[in-house]
KEGULO-252539 format. One record per residue (C-alpha): chain; residue number from 1; x, y, z. Coordinates in steps of 0.2 Angstrom, whole numbers, plus 5000, padded with zeros to 4 digits. Each point is the difference from the previous one (the first is absolute). Example, Ala and Ser with C-alpha at 12.3 -4.5 7.8 and 13.67 -1.06 7.14 Angstrom:
BEGIN
(rec "A", 1, (5062, 4978, 5039)) (rec "A", 2, (5006, 5017, 4997)) 
This chain:
BEGIN
(rec "A", 1, (5180, 4970, 5182)) (rec "A", 2, (5020, 5005, 5006)) (rec "A", 3, (5012, 4990, 5000)) (rec "A", 4, (5018, 5002, 5003)) (rec "A", 5, (5008, 4996, 4986)) (rec "A", 6, (5017, 4991, 4992)) (rec "A", 7, (5005, 4992, 5016)) (rec "A", 8, (5010, 4988, 4993)) (rec "A", 9, (5007, 5013, 4991)) (rec "A", 10, (5007, 5011, 5014)) (rec "A", 11, (5006, 4984, 5007)) (rec "A", 12, (5009, 4996, 4982)) (rec "A", 13, (5008, 5016, 4994)) (rec "A", 14, (5005, 5005, 5019)) (rec "A", 15, (5015, 4990, 4998)) (rec "A", 16, (5006, 5009, 4982)) (rec "A", 17, (4995, 5017, 5005)) (rec "A", 18, (5011, 5013, 5008)) (rec "A", 19, (4995, 5016, 5008)) (rec "A", 20, (4981, 4995, 4998)) (rec "A", 21, (4999, 5001, 4981)) (rec "A", 22, (4987, 4986, 5001)) (rec "A", 23, (4990, 4995, 4988)) (rec "A", 24, (4978, 5008, 5004)) (rec "A", 25, (4991, 4997, 5015)) (rec "A", 26, (4983, 5004, 4994)) (rec "A", 27, (4989, 5002, 5015)) (rec "A", 28, (4982, 4999, 5001)) (rec "A", 29, (4994, 4992, 4987)) (rec "A", 30, (4982, 4998, 4992)) (rec "A", 31, (4992, 4993, 4987)) (rec "A", 32, (4983, 5010, 4993)) (rec "A", 33, (4989, 4990, 4998)) (rec "A", 34, (5004, 4985, 5010)) (rec "A", 35, (4995, 4988, 4997)) (rec "A", 36, (5002, 5002, 4984)) (rec "A", 37, (4984, 5005, 4989)) (rec "A", 38, (4993, 4992, 4982)) (rec "A", 39, (4994, 5018, 4990)) (rec "A", 40, (4997, 5002, 4984)) (rec "A", 41, (5009, 4984, 4990)) (rec "A", 42, (5019, 5008, 5012)) (rec "A", 43, (5004, 4996, 5017)) (rec "A", 44, (5010, 5015, 5003)) (rec "A", 45, (5009, 5006, 5018)) (rec "A", 46, (5009, 5015, 5007)) (rec "A", 47, (5016, 4996, 5012)) (rec "A", 48, (5007, 5012, 5010)) (rec "A", 49, (5013, 5003, 5014)) (rec "A", 50, (5013, 5010, 5008)) (rec "A", 51, (5020, 4999, 5000)) (rec "A", 52, (5008, 5001, 5014)) (rec "A", 53, (5014, 5014, 5003)) (rec "A", 54, (5016, 4995, 4998)) (rec "A", 55, (4998, 4984, 4992)) (rec "A", 56, (4998, 5000, 4981)) (rec "A", 57, (5020, 4996, 4999)) (rec "A", 58, (5007, 5015, 4986)) (rec "A", 59, (5003, 4989, 4986)) (rec "A", 60, (4986, 4986, 5006)) (rec "A", 61, (4989, 4995, 4983)) (rec "A", 62, (4983, 4991, 5005)) (rec "A", 63, (4987, 4993, 4985)) (rec "A", 64, (4984, 4999, 5009)) (rec "A", 65, (4987, 4986, 4989)) (rec "A", 66, (4983, 4996, 5005)) (rec "A", 67, (4993, 4982, 5000)) (rec "A", 68, (4986, 4995, 5000)) (rec "A", 69, (5000, 4983, 5004)) (rec "A", 70, (4985, 4989, 4994)) (rec "A", 71, (5000, 4979, 4997)) (rec "A", 72, (5017, 4998, 4997)) (rec "A", 73, (5002, 5014, 4986)) (rec "A", 74, (5005, 5015, 5003)) (rec "A", 75, (4993, 5021, 4994)) (rec "A", 76, (5015, 5013, 5001)) (rec "A", 77, (4996, 5018, 5002)) (rec "A", 78, (5014, 5013, 4991)) (rec "A", 79, (5013, 5001, 5011)) (rec "A", 80, (5007, 5018, 5008)) (rec "A", 81, (5018, 5001, 5002)) (rec "A", 82, (5006, 5011, 5016)) (rec "A", 83, (5017, 5005, 5001)) (rec "A", 84, (5014, 5010, 5012)) (rec "A", 85, (5004, 5016, 4998)) (rec "A", 86, (5019, 4996, 4994)) (rec "A", 87, (4991, 4982, 4988)) (rec "A", 88, (5005, 5001, 4982)) (rec "A", 89, (4986, 4990, 4994)) (rec "A", 90, (4981, 5010, 4997)) (rec "A", 91, (4988, 5001, 5012)) (rec "A", 92, (4991, 5010, 5015)) (rec "A", 93, (5011, 5007, 5013)) (rec "A", 94, (4999, 4996, 5015)) (rec "A", 95, (5007, 5015, 5012)) (rec "A", 96, (5013, 4991, 5012)) (rec "A", 97, (5000, 5011, 5014)) (rec "A", 98, (4980, 5005, 4999)) (rec "A", 99, (4994, 4982, 4993)) (rec "A", 100, (4985, 5002, 4988)) (rec "A", 101, (4981, 4994, 4995)) (rec "A", 102, (4999, 4983, 4993)) (rec "A", 103, (4984, 4999, 4987)) (rec "A", 104, (4996, 4986, 4985)) (rec "A", 105, (4985, 4996, 4990)) (rec "A", 106, (4994, 4985, 4994)) (rec "A", 107, (4991, 4992, 4987)) (rec "A", 108, (4994, 4981, 4997)) (rec "A", 109, (4989, 4994, 4986)) (rec "A", 110, (4986, 4989, 5009)) (rec "A", 111, (5002, 4982, 4996)) (rec "A", 112, (4987, 4987, 5010)) (rec "A", 113, (5013, 4994, 5009)) (rec "A", 114, (5005, 5015, 5009)) (rec "A", 115, (4986, 4997, 5013)) (rec "A", 116, (5010, 4994, 5010)) (rec "A", 117, (5018, 5008, 5000)) (rec "A", 118, (5014, 5011, 5009)) (rec "A", 119, (5011, 5015, 4998)) (rec "A", 120, (5016, 5000, 5001)) (rec "A", 121, (5015, 5013, 4996)) (rec "A", 122, (5013, 4992, 4992)) (rec "A", 123, (5019, 5010, 5001)) (rec "A", 124, (5015, 5000, 4991)) (rec "A", 125, (5010, 5009, 5013)) (rec "A", 126, (5020, 5007, 4998)) (rec "A", 127, (5013, 5010, 5009)) (rec "A", 128, (5012, 5006, 4990)) (rec "A", 129, (5004, 4984, 4992)) (rec "A", 130, (4997, 4989, 5010)) (rec "A", 131, (4982, 4990, 4997)) (rec "A", 132, (4991, 4997, 5015)) (rec "A", 133, (4986, 4984, 5001)) (rec "A", 134, (4981, 5007, 5006)) (rec "A", 135, (4988, 4986, 5002)) (rec "A", 136, (4982, 5007, 4993)) (rec "A", 137, (4989, 5008, 5015)) (rec "A", 138, (4980, 4997, 4999)) (rec "A", 139, (4994, 5016, 5002)) (rec "A", 140, (4981, 4999, 4996)) (rec "A", 141, (4985, 4984, 4998)) (rec "A", 142, (4990, 4999, 4984)) (rec "A", 143, (4987, 5004, 4992)) (rec "A", 144, (4983, 5004, 5002)) (rec "A", 145, (4994, 4994, 4984)) (rec "A", 146, (4981, 5003, 5005)) (rec "A", 147, (4997, 5012, 4985)) (rec "A", 148, (5003, 4986, 4989)) (rec "A", 149, (4985, 4992, 5006)) (rec "A", 150, (4991, 5012, 4989)) (rec "A", 151, (4999, 4988, 4985)) (rec "A", 152, (4993, 5004, 4981)) (rec "A", 153, (4989, 4983, 5002)) (rec "A", 154, (4989, 5010, 5015)) (rec "A", 155, (4991, 5009, 4986)) (rec "A", 156, (4989, 4986, 4989)) (rec "A", 157, (5005, 5006, 4981)) (rec "A", 158, (4984, 5006, 4989)) (rec "A", 159, (4989, 4990, 4986)) (rec "A", 160, (4996, 5005, 4986)) (rec "A", 161, (4982, 4996, 4996)) (rec "A", 162, (4991, 4988, 4986)) (rec "A", 163, (4989, 5007, 4994)) (rec "A", 164, (4991, 4983, 4996)) (rec "A", 165, (4977, 5005, 4998)) (rec "A", 166, (4992, 4983, 5001)) (rec "A", 167, (4985, 5008, 4995)) (rec "A", 168, (5001, 5014, 4986)) (rec "A", 169, (4986, 5013, 4994)) (rec "A", 170, (5000, 5003, 4982)) (rec "A", 171, (4987, 5013, 4995)) (rec "A", 172, (4991, 5000, 4981)) (rec "A", 173, (4987, 5015, 4999)) (rec "A", 174, (4989, 5005, 4985)) (rec "A", 175, (4991, 5018, 4997)) (rec "A", 176, (4985, 5004, 4991)) (rec "A", 177, (4998, 5013, 4996)) (rec "A", 178, (4983, 5011, 4998)) (rec "A", 179, (4990, 5015, 4990)) (rec "A", 180, (4999, 5018, 5010)) (rec "A", 181, (4987, 4999, 5012)) (rec "A", 182, (4996, 4982, 4994)) (rec "A", 183, (5001, 4982, 5007)) (rec "A", 184, (4996, 4990, 4988)) (rec "A", 185, (5013, 4985, 4996)) (rec "A", 186, (5006, 5001, 4981)) (rec "A", 187, (5001, 4987, 4989)) (rec "A", 188, (5020, 5003, 5000)) (rec "A", 189, (5006, 5003, 5016)) (rec "A", 190, (4992, 4983, 5005)) (rec "A", 191, (5010, 4991, 4987)) (rec "A", 192, (5015, 5011, 5003)) (rec "A", 193, (5017, 4988, 4998)) (rec "A", 194, (5000, 5006, 5019)) (rec "A", 195, (4983, 4993, 5006)) (rec "A", 196, (5004, 4982, 4989)) (rec "A", 197, (5016, 5001, 5009)) (rec "A", 198, (4992, 5005, 5015)) (rec "A", 199, (4989, 4985, 4999)) (rec "A", 200, (5012, 4988, 4994)) (rec "A", 201, (5010, 5005, 5018)) (rec "A", 202, (4984, 4993, 5009)) (rec "A", 203, (4999, 4982, 4990)) (rec "A", 204, (5019, 4997, 5001)) (rec "A", 205, (4999, 5005, 5021)) (rec "A", 206, (4983, 4988, 5002)) (rec "A", 207, (5008, 4985, 4989)) (rec "A", 208, (5021, 5003, 5007)) (rec "A", 209, (5006, 4986, 5014)) (rec "A", 210, (5010, 5017, 5008)) (rec "A", 211, (4987, 5013, 5000)) (rec "A", 212, (4989, 5008, 5008)) (rec "A", 213, (4987, 5016, 4994)) (rec "A", 214, (5001, 5011, 5018)) (rec "A", 215, (4989, 5015, 4995)) (rec "A", 216, (4993, 5006, 4988)) (rec "A", 217, (4995, 5016, 5000)) (rec "A", 218, (4989, 5013, 4987)) (rec "A", 219, (5001, 5021, 5003)) (rec "A", 220, (4989, 5014, 4991)) (rec "A", 221, (5008, 5015, 4996)) (rec "A", 222, (4994, 5017, 4994)) (rec "A", 223, (5010, 5015, 4993)) (rec "A", 224, (5002, 5016, 5012)) (rec "A", 225, (4989, 5008, 4988)) (rec "A", 226, (4980, 5003, 5004)) (rec "A", 227, (4992, 5000, 5016)) (rec "A", 228, (5004, 4990, 5015)) (rec "A", 229, (4984, 4991, 5000)) (rec "A", 230, (5000, 4997, 4980)) (rec "A", 231, (5016, 4993, 5005)) (rec "A", 232, (4995, 4988, 5012)) (rec "A", 233, (4987, 4996, 4993)) (rec "A", 234, (5010, 4995, 4983)) (rec "A", 235, (5016, 4990, 5008)) (rec "A", 236, (4985, 4989, 5010)) (rec "A", 237, (4993, 4995, 4986)) (rec "A", 238, (5016, 4998, 4987)) (rec "A", 239, (5006, 4989, 5018)) (rec "A", 240, (4982, 4990, 4997)) (rec "A", 241, (5000, 4996, 4984)) (rec "A", 242, (5019, 4993, 4999)) (rec "A", 243, (4997, 4987, 5014)) (rec "A", 244, (4985, 4995, 4994)) (rec "A", 245, (5010, 4999, 4981)) (rec "A", 246, (5014, 4990, 5012)) (rec "A", 247, (4991, 4989, 5010)) (rec "A", 248, (4988, 4992, 4985)) (rec "A", 249, (5018, 4993, 4993)) (rec "A", 250, (5007, 4996, 5020)) (rec "A", 251, (4982, 4989, 5001)) (rec "A", 252, (5005, 4992, 4982)) (rec "A", 253, (5018, 4996, 5005)) (rec "A", 254, (4992, 4993, 5020)) (rec "A", 255, (5009, 5012, 5008)) (rec "A", 256, (4992, 5004, 5017)) (rec "A", 257, (5009, 5014, 5005)) (rec "A", 258, (4989, 5015, 5003)) (rec "A", 259, (5006, 5019, 4992)) (rec "A", 260, (5005, 5012, 5014)) (rec "A", 261, (4992, 5018, 4992)) (rec "A", 262, (5008, 5019, 5002)) (rec "A", 263, (4993, 5015, 4993)) (rec "A", 264, (5013, 5016, 4998)) (rec "A", 265, (4988, 5014, 4994)) (rec "A", 266, (5011, 5012, 4996)) (rec "A", 267, (5015, 4993, 4995)) (rec "A", 268, (5013, 5013, 5001)) (rec "A", 269, (5014, 4989, 5006)) (rec "A", 270, (4999, 4993, 4982)) (rec "A", 271, (4998, 5018, 4995)) (rec "A", 272, (5018, 5005, 5007)) (rec "A", 273, (5009, 4984, 4996)) (rec "A", 274, (4993, 5003, 4981)) (rec "A", 275, (5007, 5017, 5002)) (rec "A", 276, (5015, 4996, 5004)) (rec "A", 277, (5003, 4988, 4988)) (rec "A", 278, (4996, 5008, 4985)) (rec "A", 279, (5006, 5016, 4988)) (rec "A", 280, (4987, 5015, 5001)) (rec "A", 281, (5005, 5015, 5000)) (rec "A", 282, (5001, 5011, 5015)) (rec "A", 283, (4996, 4982, 5013)) (rec "A", 284, (5011, 5007, 5011)) (rec "A", 285, (4987, 5014, 5003)) (rec "A", 286, (4986, 4986, 5001)) (rec "A", 287, (5011, 4991, 5015)) (rec "A", 288, (5003, 5014, 5008)) (rec "A", 289, (4979, 5005, 5002)) (rec "A", 290, (5001, 4982, 5007)) (rec "A", 291, (5011, 5002, 5013)) (rec "A", 292, (4994, 5018, 5003)) (rec "A", 293, (4978, 4995, 5002)) (rec "A", 294, (4996, 4983, 5011)) (rec "A", 295, (4982, 5003, 4996)) (rec "A", 296, (4993, 4993, 4985)) (rec "A", 297, (4988, 5013, 4996)) (rec "A", 298, (5013, 5013, 4998)) (rec "A", 299, (5012, 4990, 4992)) (rec "A", 300, (4989, 4998, 4985)) (rec "A", 301, (4996, 5018, 4999)) (rec "A", 302, (5019, 5004, 5001)) (rec "A", 303, (5006, 4988, 4988)) (rec "A", 304, (4983, 5003, 4988)) (rec "A", 305, (5006, 5021, 5001)) (rec "A", 306, (5015, 4993, 4990)) (rec "A", 307, (4990, 5001, 4985)) (rec "A", 308, (5015, 4998, 4988)) (rec "A", 309, (5006, 4984, 5009)) (rec "A", 310, (4983, 4992, 5004)) (rec "A", 311, (4995, 4995, 4982)) (rec "A", 312, (5014, 4991, 4999)) (rec "A", 313, (4997, 4995, 5017)) (rec "A", 314, (4981, 4994, 4994)) (rec "A", 315, (5009, 4990, 4986)) (rec "A", 316, (5011, 4992, 5007)) (rec "A", 317, (5002, 4996, 5018)) (rec "A", 318, (4984, 4999, 5005)) (rec "A", 319, (4992, 4986, 4988)) (rec "A", 320, (5010, 4985, 5009)) (rec "A", 321, (4995, 5004, 5016)) (rec "A", 322, (4979, 4996, 4995)) (rec "A", 323, (5006, 4983, 5005)) (rec "A", 324, (4998, 4986, 5008)) (rec "A", 325, (5016, 4990, 5010)) (rec "A", 326, (4998, 4978, 5000)) (rec "A", 327, (5014, 4993, 5010)) (rec "A", 328, (5003, 4981, 5002)) (rec "A", 329, (5013, 4999, 5017)) (rec "A", 330, (5007, 4980, 4994)) (rec "A", 331, (5012, 4989, 5015)) (rec "A", 332, (5011, 4992, 4993)) (rec "A", 333, (5007, 4988, 5011)) (rec "A", 334, (5017, 4995, 5002)) (rec "A", 335, (5010, 4984, 5005)) (rec "A", 336, (4998, 4990, 5018)) (rec "A", 337, (5012, 5001, 5010)) (rec "A", 338, (5005, 4982, 5000)) (rec "A", 339, (5001, 5002, 4978)) (rec "A", 340, (5011, 5013, 5002)) (rec "A", 341, (5011, 4990, 5013)) (rec "A", 342, (4999, 4983, 4990)) (rec "A", 343, (5006, 5014, 4983)) (rec "A", 344, (5012, 5008, 5010)) (rec "A", 345, (5010, 4981, 5004)) (rec "A", 346, (4995, 4994, 4982)) (rec "A", 347, (4997, 5013, 4986)) (rec "A", 348, (5006, 5016, 5008)) (rec "A", 349, (5001, 5007, 4983)) (rec "A", 350, (4979, 4998, 4999)) (rec "A", 351, (4999, 5012, 5013)) (rec "A", 352, (5000, 5019, 4996)) (rec "A", 353, (5015, 5009, 5012)) (rec "A", 354, (4987, 5008, 5012)) (rec "A", 355, (4992, 4982, 5002)) (rec "A", 356, (5018, 4992, 5002)) (rec "A", 357, (5005, 5015, 5014)) (rec "A", 358, (4983, 4996, 5009)) (rec "A", 359, (5003, 4980, 5001)) (rec "A", 360, (5016, 5005, 5010)) (rec "A", 361, (4988, 5003, 5011)) (rec "A", 362, (4992, 4986, 5002)) (rec "A", 363, (5015, 4991, 5009)) (rec "A", 364, (5011, 5001, 5016)) (rec "A", 365, (5013, 4988, 4993)) (rec "A", 366, (5014, 5012, 4994)) (rec "A", 367, (5008, 4989, 4990)) (rec "A", 368, (4983, 5000, 4989)) (rec "A", 369, (4998, 5017, 5001)) (rec "A", 370, (5020, 5004, 4994)) (rec "A", 371, (4995, 4989, 4985)) (rec "A", 372, (4985, 5008, 4995)) (rec "A", 373, (5007, 5021, 5002)) (rec "A", 374, (5017, 4990, 4990)) (rec "A", 375, (4989, 4993, 4985)) (rec "A", 376, (4987, 5018, 5003)) (rec "A", 377, (5019, 5009, 4996)) (rec "A", 378, (5002, 4989, 4988)) (rec "A", 379, (4985, 5001, 4989)) (rec "A", 380, (4995, 5018, 5003)) (rec "A", 381, (5015, 5009, 5005)) (rec "A", 382, (4990, 5008, 5016)) (rec "A", 383, (5007, 5010, 5011)) (rec "A", 384, (4988, 4991, 5015)) (rec "A", 385, (5009, 4984, 4995)) (rec "A", 386, (5016, 5007, 5004)) (rec "A", 387, (4995, 5007, 5015)) (rec "A", 388, (4993, 4985, 5005)) (rec "A", 389, (5015, 4991, 4998)) (rec "A", 390, (5009, 5013, 5011)) (rec "A", 391, (4988, 5001, 5015)) (rec "A", 392, (5003, 4980, 5001)) (rec "A", 393, (5018, 5000, 4998)) (rec "A", 394, (5000, 5013, 5014)) (rec "A", 395, (4989, 4992, 5012)) (rec "A", 396, (5012, 4986, 4997)) (rec "A", 397, (5015, 5010, 5003)) (rec "A", 398, (5007, 4998, 4985)) (rec "A", 399, (5004, 5021, 5000)) (rec "A", 400, (5010, 4995, 4983)) (rec "A", 401, (4987, 4993, 4989)) (rec "A", 402, (4989, 5013, 5008)) (rec "A", 403, (5008, 5015, 4992)) (rec "A", 404, (5000, 4991, 4983)) (rec "A", 405, (4985, 4997, 4999)) (rec "A", 406, (4994, 5020, 5007)) (rec "A", 407, (5013, 5006, 4987)) (rec "A", 408, (4990, 4990, 4985)) (rec "A", 409, (4982, 5006, 5005)) (rec "A", 410, (5008, 5017, 5001)) (rec "A", 411, (5007, 5001, 4982)) (rec "A", 412, (4981, 4998, 4996)) (rec "A", 413, (4991, 5011, 5014)) (rec "A", 414, (5014, 5010, 5004)) (rec "A", 415, (4990, 5010, 5012)) (rec "A", 416, (4988, 4989, 5008)) (rec "A", 417, (5001, 5006, 5017)) (rec "A", 418, (4998, 4982, 5007)) (rec "A", 419, (5013, 4993, 4988)) (rec "A", 420, (5011, 5015, 5007)) (rec "A", 421, (4996, 4996, 5017)) (rec "A", 422, (5003, 4982, 5001)) (rec "A", 423, (5017, 5005, 4990)) (rec "A", 424, (5004, 5014, 5015)) (rec "A", 425, (4999, 4985, 5014)) (rec "A", 426, (5009, 4988, 4992)) (rec "A", 427, (5016, 5013, 4996)) (rec "A", 428, (4996, 5004, 5018)) (rec "A", 429, (5002, 4978, 5003)) (rec "A", 430, (5016, 5000, 4992)) (rec "A", 431, (5009, 5015, 5009)) (rec "A", 432, (4999, 5011, 4982)) (rec "A", 433, (4991, 5016, 5009)) (rec "A", 434, (5003, 5012, 4987)) (rec "A", 435, (4989, 4989, 4991)) (rec "A", 436, (4987, 4998, 5010)) (rec "A", 437, (4998, 5018, 5003)) (rec "A", 438, (4999, 5001, 4980)) (rec "A", 439, (4985, 4986, 4999)) (rec "A", 440, (4994, 5009, 5014)) (rec "A", 441, (4997, 5016, 4993)) (rec "A", 442, (4991, 4992, 4985)) (rec "A", 443, (4989, 4991, 5010)) (rec "A", 444, (4984, 5014, 5006)) (rec "A", 445, (4984, 4994, 5001)) (rec "A", 446, (5007, 4982, 5000)) (rec "A", 447, (4989, 4989, 5011)) (rec "A", 448, (5010, 4995, 5012)) (rec "A", 449, (5007, 5010, 5016)) (rec "A", 450, (5013, 5013, 4991)) (rec "A", 451, (5002, 5008, 5017)) (rec "A", 452, (5003, 4983, 5010)) (rec "A", 453, (5014, 4997, 4985)) (rec "A", 454, (5008, 5016, 4999)) (rec "A", 455, (5002, 5002, 5018)) (rec "A", 456, (5009, 4980, 4999)) (rec "A", 457, (5010, 5011, 4989)) (rec "A", 458, (5003, 5015, 5011)) (rec "A", 459, (5004, 4987, 5015)) (rec "A", 460, (5015, 4991, 4988)) (rec "A", 461, (5008, 5016, 4998)) (rec "A", 462, (5002, 5004, 5015)) (rec "A", 463, (4987, 5016, 4998)) (rec "A", 464, (4989, 4996, 5016)) (rec "A", 465, (4991, 5018, 4999)) (rec "A", 466, (4994, 4996, 4983)) (rec "A", 467, (4996, 4983, 5004)) (rec "A", 468, (4989, 5004, 5013)) (rec "A", 469, (4992, 5013, 4992)) (rec "A", 470, (4998, 4987, 4986)) (rec "A", 471, (4991, 4985, 5009)) (rec "A", 472, (4990, 5014, 5010)) (rec "A", 473, (4986, 4990, 5008)) (rec "A", 474, (5005, 4983, 4990)) (rec "A", 475, (4996, 4987, 5012)) (rec "A", 476, (5017, 4987, 4993)) (rec "A", 477, (5015, 4991, 5006)) (rec "A", 478, (5010, 5012, 4991)) (rec "A", 479, (4991, 5014, 5009)) (rec "A", 480, (5004, 4993, 5015)) (rec "A", 481, (5020, 4996, 4997)) (rec "A", 482, (4998, 5020, 4999)) (rec "A", 483, (4991, 5005, 5013)) (rec "A", 484, (5014, 4989, 5010)) (rec "A", 485, (5014, 5006, 4990)) (rec "A", 486, (4992, 5019, 5009)) (rec "A", 487, (5000, 4992, 5017)) (rec "A", 488, (4981, 5001, 5000)) (rec "A", 489, (4996, 4983, 5008)) (rec "A", 490, (4985, 5003, 5004)) (rec "A", 491, (4993, 5007, 4981)) (rec "A", 492, (5009, 4984, 4996)) (rec "A", 493, (4992, 4989, 5013)) (rec "A", 494, (4982, 5008, 4991)) (rec "A", 495, (5003, 4999, 4982)) (rec "A", 496, (5005, 4979, 5001)) (rec "A", 497, (4985, 4999, 5011)) (rec "A", 498, (4994, 5004, 4985)) (rec "A", 499, (5006, 4993, 4984)) (rec "A", 500, (4986, 4991, 4991)) (rec "A", 501, (5010, 4986, 4997)) (rec "A", 502, (5013, 4997, 5012)) (rec "A", 503, (5012, 4985, 4997)) (rec "A", 504, (5017, 4994, 5007)) (rec "A", 505, (5008, 5020, 4996)) (rec "A", 506, (4988, 5006, 5012)) (rec "A", 507, (5002, 4992, 5015)) (rec "A", 508, (5020, 5002, 4997)) (rec "A", 509, (4997, 5018, 5002)) (rec "A", 510, (4987, 4998, 5014)) (rec "A", 511, (5014, 4993, 5010)) (rec "A", 512, (5016, 5012, 4994)) (rec "A", 513, (4986, 5011, 5008)) (rec "A", 514, (4999, 4994, 5016)) (rec "A", 515, (5018, 4996, 5001)) (rec "A", 516, (5004, 5020, 4997)) (rec "A", 517, (4986, 5003, 5014)) (rec "A", 518, (5006, 4986, 5013)) (rec "A", 519, (4986, 4987, 4996)) (rec "A", 520, (5006, 4983, 5003)) (rec "A", 521, (4982, 4990, 4998)) (rec "A", 522, (4999, 5012, 4981)) (rec "A", 523, (5017, 4996, 4997)) (rec "A", 524, (4998, 4981, 5002)) (rec "A", 525, (4982, 4998, 4996)) (rec "A", 526, (5002, 5008, 4984)) (rec "A", 527, (5018, 4992, 4994)) (rec "A", 528, (4990, 4983, 5004)) (rec "A", 529, (4986, 5005, 4987)) (rec "A", 530, (5013, 5008, 4988)) (rec "A", 531, (5010, 4983, 5000)) (rec "A", 532, (4984, 4990, 4997)) (rec "A", 533, (4996, 5007, 4984)) (rec "A", 534, (5016, 5004, 4993)) (rec "A", 535, (5013, 4986, 5007)) (rec "A", 536, (5016, 5013, 4994)) (rec "A", 537, (4996, 5015, 5011)) (rec "A", 538, (5007, 4988, 5013)) (rec "A", 539, (5020, 5001, 4994)) (rec "A", 540, (4995, 5018, 4996)) (rec "A", 541, (4993, 5003, 5021)) (rec "A", 542, (5017, 4991, 5006)) (rec "A", 543, (5010, 5011, 4993)) (rec "A", 544, (4991, 5015, 4999)) (rec "A", 545, (5006, 5014, 5011)) (rec "A", 546, (4983, 5008, 5005)) (rec "A", 547, (4999, 4986, 5011)) (rec "A", 548, (5018, 4998, 5008)) (rec "A", 549, (4993, 5006, 5019)) (rec "A", 550, (4991, 4981, 4998)) (rec "A", 551, (5012, 4991, 4991)) (rec "A", 552, (5004, 4990, 5019)) (rec "A", 553, (4983, 4998, 5004)) (rec "A", 554, (4995, 4982, 4998)) (rec "A", 555, (4984, 5003, 4996)) (rec "A", 556, (5007, 5010, 4984)) (rec "A", 557, (5014, 4984, 4996)) (rec "A", 558, (4987, 4989, 4999)) (rec "A", 559, (4990, 5009, 4989)) (rec "A", 560, (5013, 5006, 4987)) (rec "A", 561, (5013, 4983, 5004)) 
């Protein structure tokens, strides 16, 4: 924008100065950008112009201060002083004969009320000792604040879920050992403590109200020495003998579950585990043989060649592999949803931490959820409870309380990626971008959309190139904001059309795209939709410079009045 500046100044000083020693008259004044633009939390501008030849009095002094006026308030920029060649004061000297360039930068910390504002220049002028009154001069409109629509709340917080399982499986195991090349069930094996415990567990599972037998397995094994045919027959016979023995006990206790049968003719897996857990000399050599050879016969031959080791293997390792294994899988059935919800309200101490956290998922009442999380924090000091409270506070707009809860959660579990992510977006909402970046940097592995959150952070910092890269193909309101700032209106329109859960901001951004592409119908339709979803956007739209060209239209006024 070009102006002839200080017309009133010329009239004021022409009668005060002699020999053409007047105060400056910067011409060809321009402001970049105009209108002003919010970027990275700042409203910056550069004002330039020209002081004409033979206009700046040699004893003249001019102090120029940028002033952003908004909502009855003012924000002052840094003043710059220009002085004539013979002035006593310090400042940038303007040559009387040649004139000079006028240039001044200004920067203001953004506050929301600046959405409707104007940039002025304020003057303190004098020639010698004579002070000259000059009115403030408007030089630019402001501020385009579309970047502020990239909000932390557009990023969904991450849940740290409970580990509640209604059905927990419990295993009870017993081994029956056999002599070499035998499938005879010995009395001491049939009456071992393991077998007694297995039988008791079957009986208990049958009788208990909250238990059910899931399955019963009997597997027969043979050690990996001897021929394959012999070992296979041994494994089958050992399984059969053990299953028949167990079946008698099932029948006695009226357990109808069928027995699942398996055999392992040569138990190389068991052999390897036993070797790894042994203290045998040269066990590493044996394990190396196992890794080098996969053929069972070759393995056996190579191990037997290690004559110094094999006797110890035969005495200490192989006997334990001549066995059958009996496994009972019992389903332990937990409390019903109704029982958990009732206890959460009336006697939460009767619930485990997992049950209590699960209870919070059974209600949509936010106050009830909050009470459950508070009780879980009180009883168990669990970081997930604090994270849940933080999410509720954040969704409710109480950012300070959300941050307090996330800080507490991170004291307990400092490296949890989901809580760090949540803390990052909460600090972003509090405009503490340094803290936001610190926590988002620890959020790798979060279940949330970290790249979209980083895009929002970069947008708010004013690093638009990094923001564009971080957003990638994300279809979010914030990604569309970045595309609008990059003047990629077709891309923004496509992104907004693909937002999964469109809201009032989505519609408002569509209206902004319409305004920038001079699509009046899109402006009015989408503003109407946005305001219907969020009445607070009516006041914003009325003051938003994005819609300045439509401000006098009756249809626009009807929408925002």
